[in-house]
C-alpha positions as a Markdown table, in Angstrom:
| # | Residue | x | y | z |
|---|---|---|---|---|
| 1 | Met | 123.6 | 89.1 | 113.7 |
| 2 | Lys | 123.1 | 89.1 | 109.9 |
| 3 | Lys | 119.4 | 88.3 | 110.3 |
| 4 | Phe | 119.1 | 91.2 | 112.7 |
| 5 | Ile | 120.8 | 93.6 | 110.3 |
| 6 | Phe | 118.7 | 92.4 | 107.4 |
| 7 | Phe | 115.5 | 92.8 | 109.5 |
| 8 | Phe | 116.6 | 96.3 | 110.6 |
| 9 | Lys | 117.4 | 97.4 | 107.0 |
| 10 | Asn | 114.0 | 96.2 | 105.8 |
| 11 | Tyr | 112.3 | 97.8 | 108.8 |
| 12 | Cys | 113.9 | 101.2 | 108.0 |
| 13 | Tyr | 113.0 | 100.8 | 104.3 |
| 14 | Ile | 109.4 | 100.0 | 105.1 |
| 15 | Ser | 109.1 | 102.8 | 107.7 |
| 16 | Gly | 110.6 | 105.3 | 105.2 |
| 17 | Ser | 108.2 | 104.2 | 102.5 |
| 18 | Met | 105.2 | 104.4 | 104.7 |
| 19 | Leu | 106.3 | 107.9 | 105.9 |
| 20 | Leu | 106.6 | 109.0 | 102.3 |
| 21 | Phe | 103.2 | 107.4 | 101.6 |
| 22 | Ser | 101.6 | 109.3 | 104.5 |
| 23 | Leu | 103.2 | 112.5 | 103.3 |
| 24 | Ile | 101.7 | 112.0 | 99.8 |
| 25 | Asp | 98.3 | 111.3 | 101.5 |
| 26 | Leu | 98.6 | 114.6 | 103.5 |
| 27 | Leu | 99.5 | 116.5 | 100.3 |
| 28 | Leu | 96.4 | 115.0 | 98.6 |
| 29 | Trp | 94.2 | 116.1 | 101.5 |
| 30 | Ile | 95.6 | 119.6 | 101.5 |
| 31 | Ile | 95.1 | 119.9 | 97.7 |
| 32 | Ser | 91.6 | 118.5 | 98.0 |
| 33 | Leu | 90.6 | 121.3 | 100.3 |
| 34 | Tyr | 91.4 | 123.9 | 97.6 |
| 35 | Cys | 91.0 | 122.1 | 94.3 |
| 36 | Val | 88.5 | 119.2 | 94.3 |
| 37 | Gly | 88.3 | 117.8 | 90.8 |
| 38 | Leu | 90.5 | 116.4 | 88.1 |
| 39 | Val | 93.8 | 117.3 | 89.8 |
| 40 | Phe | 92.7 | 115.4 | 92.9 |
| 41 | Trp | 91.8 | 112.3 | 91.0 |
| 42 | Ile | 95.1 | 112.4 | 88.9 |
| 43 | Leu | 97.1 | 112.6 | 92.2 |
| 44 | Phe | 95.0 | 109.8 | 93.8 |
| 45 | Ala | 95.7 | 107.6 | 90.8 |
| 46 | Leu | 99.5 | 108.4 | 91.0 |
| 47 | Gln | 99.4 | 107.5 | 94.7 |
| 48 | Cys | 97.7 | 104.1 | 93.9 |
| 49 | Val | 100.4 | 103.4 | 91.2 |
| 50 | Tyr | 103.1 | 104.3 | 93.7 |
| 51 | Phe | 101.7 | 102.0 | 96.3 |
| 52 | Val | 101.4 | 99.0 | 93.9 |
| 53 | Trp | 105.0 | 99.7 | 92.8 |
| 54 | Trp | 106.1 | 99.8 | 96.4 |
| 55 | Leu | 104.4 | 96.4 | 97.2 |
| 56 | Trp | 105.9 | 94.9 | 94.0 |
| 57 | Lys | 109.4 | 96.1 | 95.0 |
| 58 | Ile | 109.1 | 94.6 | 98.4 |
| 59 | Phe | 107.6 | 91.2 | 97.5 |
| 60 | Phe | 109.2 | 90.4 | 94.1 |
| 61 | Ile | 112.5 | 92.3 | 93.8 |
| 62 | Ser | 114.0 | 92.0 | 97.2 |
């Protein structure tokens, strides 16, 4: 039972993170329609940093 709860908690965390990641991706796509340029590349870099931080948190902290 403990393993199931641990798995379920991790599943919810990963699903939530991926949902947030896809929302950030959607936001970048909408911004890129109106403002292609420096703002888009800054946001893309922030998204990459967030993704690396998310992977680091999953594999090394938990």
